[in-house]
ZAMARGU-4260 file (C-alpha; in steps of 0.2 Angstrom, whole numbers, plus 5000, padded with zeros to 4 digits):
<rodrens>
0) 4950/4869/4630 | 4933/4869/4622 | 4936/4852/4628 | 4943/4849/4611 | 4959/4851/4621
5) 4963/4868/4613 | 4966/4875/4631 | 4964/4892/4624 | 4979/4901/4617 | 4991/4888/4624
10) 4985/4874/4612 | 4989/4861/4625 | 4983/4847/4613 | 5001/4847/4606 | 5007/4836/4620
15) 4997/4822/4613 | 4995/4825/4595 | 5013/4821/4592 | 5014/4804/4601 | 5020/4798/4618
20) 5018/4781/4611 | 5035/4774/4616 | 5047/4766/4605 | 5062/4772/4596 | 5073/4787/4594
25) 5060/4796/4584 | 5047/4795/4597 | 5060/4801/4610 | 5064/4816/4599 | 5045/4819/4597
30) 5042/4819/4616 | 5057/4831/4619 | 5051/4843/4606 | 5033/4842/4613 | 5039/4845/4630
35) 5049/4860/4625 | 5034/4867/4615 | 5023/4866/4630 | 5035/4876/4641 | 5037/4889/4627
40) 5018/4891/4625 | 5015/4892/4644 | 5029/4905/4645 | 5019/4916/4633 | 5007/4919/4648
45) 5019/4919/4663 | 5035/4926/4654 | 5033/4932/4636 | 5051/4936/4635 | 5054/4918/4635
50) 5068/4917/4621 | 5081/4925/4632 | 5083/4909/4643 | 5083/4891/4639 | 5066/4883/4642
55) 5073/4872/4655 | 5078/4887/4665 | 5061/4894/4666 | 5058/4892/4685 | 5075/4898/4690
60) 5074/4913/4679 | 5057/4918/4685 | 5061/4916/4703 | 5076/4927/4702 | 5066/4940/4694
65) 5053/4939/4708 | 5066/4941/4722 | 5071/4958/4714 | 5053/4965/4715 | 5042/4970/4730
70) 5025/4962/4730 | 5016/4978/4734 | 5023/4987/4719 | 5010/4996/4709 | 5010/5005/4693
75) 4997/5015/4684 | 4988/4999/4677 | 4986/4989/4693 | 4995/4979/4706 | 5009/4967/4704
80) 5006/4949/4710 | 5020/4937/4713 | 5019/4918/4712 | 5016/4910/4729 | 5028/4895/4732
85) 5018/4879/4734 | 5021/4860/4736 | 5011/4847/4728 | 5008/4828/4729 | 4997/4816/4720
90) 4987/4804/4731 | 4971/4794/4730 | 4964/4780/4719 | 4964/4777/4700 | 4957/4789/4687
95) 4950/4782/4671 | 4949/4796/4658 | 4938/4793/4642 | 4939/4807/4629 | 4946/4800/4614
100) 4938/4799/4601 | 4929/4814/4608 | 4919/4816/4592 | 4912/4798/4590 | 4907/4794/4573
105) 4902/4775/4576 | 4897/4763/4589 | 4910/4755/4600 | 4920/4754/4616 | 4927/4771/4619
110) 4938/4766/4634 | 4940/4751/4646 | 4951/4745/4660 | 4950/4734/4675 | 4951/4743/4693
115) 4949/4739/4711 | 4949/4750/4726 | 4945/4769/4725 | 4942/4775/4707 | 4935/4789/4697
120) 4928/4789/4679 | 4927/4804/4668 | 4919/4802/4651 | 4917/4816/4638 | 4910/4812/4621
125) 4900/4820/4607 | 4888/4811/4595 | 4896/4814/4578 | 4884/4803/4569 | 4867/4807/4561
130) 4857/4795/4572 | 4852/4795/4590 | 4864/4786/4602 | 4867/4782/4620 | 4883/4783/4630
135) 4885/4773/4646 | 4898/4766/4658 | 4896/4747/4660 | 4903/4738/4675 | 4907/4719/4673
140) 4913/4707/4686 | 4927/4697/4677 | 4930/4685/4692 | 4922/4670/4699 | 4917/4678/4715
145) 4905/4692/4719 | 4910/4710/4717 | 4903/4726/4725 | 4904/4743/4719 | 4899/4758/4729
150) 4897/4775/4720 | 4901/4789/4732 | 4900/4805/4722 | 4896/4810/4704 | 4887/4821/4692
155) 4882/4823/4674 | 4870/4834/4665 | 4858/4833/4651 | 4866/4831/4633 | 4867/4847/4624
160) 4875/4857/4610 | 4880/4870/4622 | 4896/4863/4628 | 4901/4876/4641 | 4884/4874/4649
165) 4886/4855/4649 | 4903/4857/4657 | 4898/4869/4671 | 4882/4859/4675 | 4891/4842/4676
170) 4905/4850/4688 | 4892/4858/4699 | 4882/4842/4700 | 4898/4833/4705 | 4904/4845/4718
175) 4886/4846/4726 | 4884/4827/4727 | 4886/4814/4741 | 4881/4797/4736 | 4880/4779/4743
180) 4874/4768/4729 | 4879/4750/4731 | 4880/4739/4715 | 4881/4720/4718 | 4889/4710/4703
185) 4888/4691/4702 | 4902/4683/4693 | 4902/4688/4675 | 4887/4700/4678 | 4886/4717/4670
190) 4878/4733/4676 | 4877/4751/4671 | 4886/4763/4683 | 4870/4773/4684 | 4853/4767/4678
195) 4849/4784/4670 | 4863/4782/4658 | 4853/4769/4648 | 4838/4781/4647 | 4847/4796/4641
200) 4848/4799/4622 | 4860/4810/4613 | 4854/4818/4597 | 4867/4821/4583 | 4879/4835/4588
205) 4875/4833/4607 | 4888/4831/4620 | 4888/4820/4636 | 4900/4823/4651 | 4900/4814/4667
210) 4912/4812/4682 | 4909/4798/4696 | 4919/4792/4711 | 4917/4774/4716 | 4925/4760/4726
215) 4926/4742/4720 | 4929/4729/4733 | 4936/4717/4720 | 4942/4719/4702 | 4929/4726/4690
220) 4930/4730/4672 | 4924/4747/4668 | 4919/4751/4650 | 4913/4767/4642 | 4902/4763/4626
225) 4892/4772/4613 | 4878/4761/4606 | 4862/4762/4597 | 4847/4770/4605 | 4836/4754/4605
230) 4849/4741/4609 | 4853/4734/4627 | 4871/4740/4633 | 4874/4722/4639 | 4870/4714/4622
235) 4880/4727/4613 | 4896/4726/4623 | 4897/4708/4620 | 4902/4710/4602 | 4909/4728/4603
240) 4926/4733/4598 | 4938/4747/4605 | 4937/4762/4594 | 4954/4770/4589 | 4960/4786/4597
245) 4958/4802/4589 | 4974/4813/4586 | 4973/4821/4604 | 4974/4803/4612 | 4966/4809/4628
250) 4961/4793/4636 | 4970/4783/4649 | 4972/4776/4667 | 4981/4787/4679 | 4986/4782/4697
255) 4984/4796/4710 | 4967/4804/4705 | 4969/4818/4718 | 4982/4832/4719 | 4985/4841/4736
260) 4993/4858/4735 | 5000/4867/4750 | 5014/4879/4756 | 5026/4878/4770 | 5025/4897/4773
265) 5009/4903/4779 | 5001/4917/4769 | 4999/4934/4778 | 4991/4947/4766 | 4996/4962/4776
270) 5014/4957/4773 | 5013/4949/4756 | 5000/4958/4746 | 4991/4949/4732 | 4999/4933/4726
275) 4994/4919/4714 | 4996/4901/4711 | 4996/4895/4693 | 4985/4879/4690 | 4986/4867/4676
280) 5000/4876/4666 | 5012/4861/4665 | 5026/4873/4671 | 5022/4875/4689 | 5008/4863/4689
285) 5013/4848/4679 | 5001/4836/4669 | 4998/4818/4675 | 5006/4804/4665 | 4997/4787/4663
290) 4994/4772/4651 | 4981/4769/4639 | 4975/4752/4644 | 4968/4747/4627 | 4985/4747/4619
295) 4998/4749/4632 | 5004/4766/4626 | 5010/4780/4637 | 4999/4795/4638 | 4998/4813/4646
300) 4983/4821/4653 | 4984/4838/4645 | 4974/4848/4657 | 4973/4836/4671 | 4955/4833/4668
305) 4947/4822/4681 | 4960/4826/4694 | 4953/4833/4710 | 4964/4847/4718 | 4964/4851/4736
310) 4971/4868/4739 | 4976/4870/4757 | 4986/4886/4760 | 4989/4891/4778 | 4986/4909/4783
315) 4993/4920/4797 | 4990/4937/4804 | 4974/4945/4811 | 4966/4950/4795 | 4956/4941/4782
320) 4960/4933/4766 | 4950/4935/4750 | 4951/4921/4736 | 4947/4921/4718 | 4949/4911/4702
325) 4955/4920/4686 | 4955/4912/4669 | 4970/4914/4658 | 4967/4904/4642 | 4950/4909/4636
330) 4932/4906/4640 | 4929/4896/4656 | 4914/4889/4665 | 4915/4878/4681 | 4913/4877/4700
335) 4924/4876/4715 | 4921/4871/4733 | 4927/4879/4749 | 4926/4871/4766 | 4930/4881/4782
340) 4938/4870/4795 | 4927/4855/4797 | 4911/4864/4792 | 4899/4860/4777 | 4906/4863/4760
345) 4900/4878/4750 | 4900/4877/4731 | 4905/4893/4721 | 4900/4894/4703 | 4915/4901/4692
350) 4908/4913/4687 | 4892/4916/4696 | 4878/4926/4687 | 4883/4920/4670 | 4888/4904/4661
355) 4906/4908/4657 | 4919/4922/4658 | 4937/4924/4651 | 4930/4932/4635 | 4934/4950/4640
360) 4944/4960/4627 | 4960/4968/4633 | 4965/4985/4628 | 4982/4988/4620 | 4987/4999/4635
365) 4982/4985/4648 | 4990/4972/4637 | 5007/4981/4637 | 5006/4983/4656 | 5002/4964/4658
370) 5017/4960/4646 | 5028/4971/4656 | 5023/4963/4672 | 5026/4945/4665 | 5043/4950/4659
375) 5047/4953/4678 | 5040/4936/4684 | 5023/4944/4690 | 5005/4944/4685 | 4996/4961/4685
380) 4980/4962/4695 | 4969/4976/4688 | 4951/4982/4691 | 4946/4974/4675 | 4955/4957/4678
385) 4941/4944/4677 | 4939/4935/4693 | 4927/4923/4701 | 4924/4927/4719 | 4928/4913/4731
390) 4924/4922/4747 | 4935/4929/4761 | 4939/4921/4777 | 4948/4925/4794 | 4966/4920/4794
395) 4965/4910/4810 | 4952/4898/4801 | 4959/4884/4790 | 4950/4884/4773 | 4952/4870/4760
400) 4947/4873/4742 | 4942/4859/4729 | 4946/4862/4711 | 4945/4852/4695 | 4948/4857/4677
405) 4930/4858/4670 | 4926/4850/4653 | 4924/4862/4639 | 4934/4876/4647 | 4951/4884/4643
410) 4966/4883/4654 | 4977/4887/4663 | 4970/4898/4678 | 4976/4907/4692 | 4971/4904/4710
415) 4973/4921/4719 | 4975/4926/4737 | 4974/4944/4743 | 4971/4954/4759 | 4952/4957/4761
420) 4946/4975/4762 | 4943/4979/4780
</rodrens>
């Protein structure tokens, strides 16, 4: 998305640029039009011959086509992968998402809401002024009893003009972290979520991005602010006003900050061949809907940023399964976690060895083969398909992967399973 919400060739920003503000018939028409546009755009990747069926029939049409083909089918250009059937459910606490305005041209409150229990805050903002600024998450106890906030996980990175580097570094830090920072708040007291936030300066044009999980024993107001370099965040917030959203409207509160994806049928590579699971395409993996607490409007998280995915696909057979992540929308830079049974988590960089991937040029011949595969409801796996290796594991050992759409990257992606080479 270059975290400007382009989401590569899909231009997923459309889902918020029209509205979702609620109201009269015009708004309803806009929402219907945007929903149809999203489906059409995604089908350009999964099924370019999308005009032959109605957008609402996309799943049924693709499933019928998949049934007619064998998964192991190959042609001169590579191997056909069929989509693996999965189920998903949303669970967990509350996600607070602050990315609008993304390019911040003046001081103010970027997002704010009051939460209790388990929560996650994701903020992503760029200093679009000609002065040095700071961005911080401020916690405030609005009640007349003490409150306790425990930060359990989180990460950010040094501000930079290299947005892909910032996105990858923040996600890697988040996945590698385990924290237990306890913050005590007296009635009415304010504290920054992390002390380093008030020490970090953004020069003009620099981006800051952070993700933190925490649990609040009582209600706590959470505010993301941009403020002058030499002003106390606690003094500033007293007179600060909420800044208007930009045209993308990507901020809000979303209940159910985690998504669990699994399948009823175990995957056996010897029988099934290579398969894929589309992630964050808003056709098979839908976007989260929420509310902008600053004005009560309905919003859609185009890209599911801040949502933590747990991919738990059972496997069967005597062999091993190899896993990979493949970008579809353009350049991508992030990380994922694999946990074998109850063992320690392993963080994979996606990709490793370089900052990003997804920028490879496709030949006319390969593109034609890919288009032909998609017309049949398949993805084409070739020797030149860009993939980030996520390891291979014995089929009798349960493996859980953790994924989250990284800031500054393009979407969607494919999560790929295939039989490992003996």
